[in-house]
N, C-alpha and C positions, 0 to 999 in steps of 0.2 A: 884352594879350590881349583880343580883341574877344569880346563875349558876345552871343549871340542865343538867342531862344526859338523853338522850332519846335513846332507842334501837328500831330498826326496824327489824322485822322478817317477811319474806315472803317465803312460799313454793308454788311451782307450780305443783308438781307431787307427785304421791304416794310414790316415792322413797326418797323424801325429808322429813325431820322431824322437826316440829316446836320445839319440846322438845330439839332436838340436838342443834339447833341454839341458843335457849334460854340458855342452859347450857354453850355453848361456850362463849356467851356474858357475862354471869354472872361470869364465871370463869376468863375471861379477866379482868373484872371490879374488882373482889375481889383481884386479884394479884396486882392491881394498886391502891387499896383503893379508888375506884370510886363507888359512890352510883348511881344506875340506878333509876331515879325518875319515868319514864314512859316507857312502852313497847307497841308498836303497833305490833300486830300479825295479819297476814292475810294469808289465803290459797286461792290463785288465780293465774292464768297464767299471765306472764309478757306481754302477748299480749293484755291484757285488758287495759283500759285507766288509766292514772295516778290517776284520781279521784277514780276509782274502786280499785286501788292498795293502796289507802289511802296515796299516795305521797303528794297530796294537803293538807291533814290533817296534815301530818308530817311537811311540810314546814310551816304550820300555827302555829305549836307548837314551832318551833325553833326560837330562838331570839339570838341576838349578845351575844357571850360568852357561849352559850350552846354547848354541846358535843353530837354528833350523833355517835352511835355504831351500826355497822352491822356485821354479821359474815363473809360476803364477799361482795364486791362491786356489784357483779352480782345480788344481792337481790334488788338493787335499780332500775334496768332497764333491758331492753331486748337486748341492744346492747352497745358496748363500747362508741359509739357516744352519746347515750342517757345518760349513766352514767356520762360521762365527762360533758355533758350539765348540769345535775343536780348538780354535784360537783361545777361546775363554778357558778351556781345560788346560791349555799350555800355560796361560798366565797364572792360574791357580796352582798348578804343579810347581 
């Protein structure tokens, strides 16, 4: 089985910074000797659809045994309910 690590970075306001999230993720990976194979970066509100936030694309890339890294779970969704649903979908996948 091939293993890949995919990072997902999303900012939705001017106060958030793509570079800060990327550095946090890469530093986390470096400390654990993890190679990040792909990074999805997007600047869009969480109020937009999952397709617009590239969540559908992200899920299409993930396969069994892959690792997903985000700087914080809130980057995946707009509510705890949505984030938990996405995490559950990943577990089932």
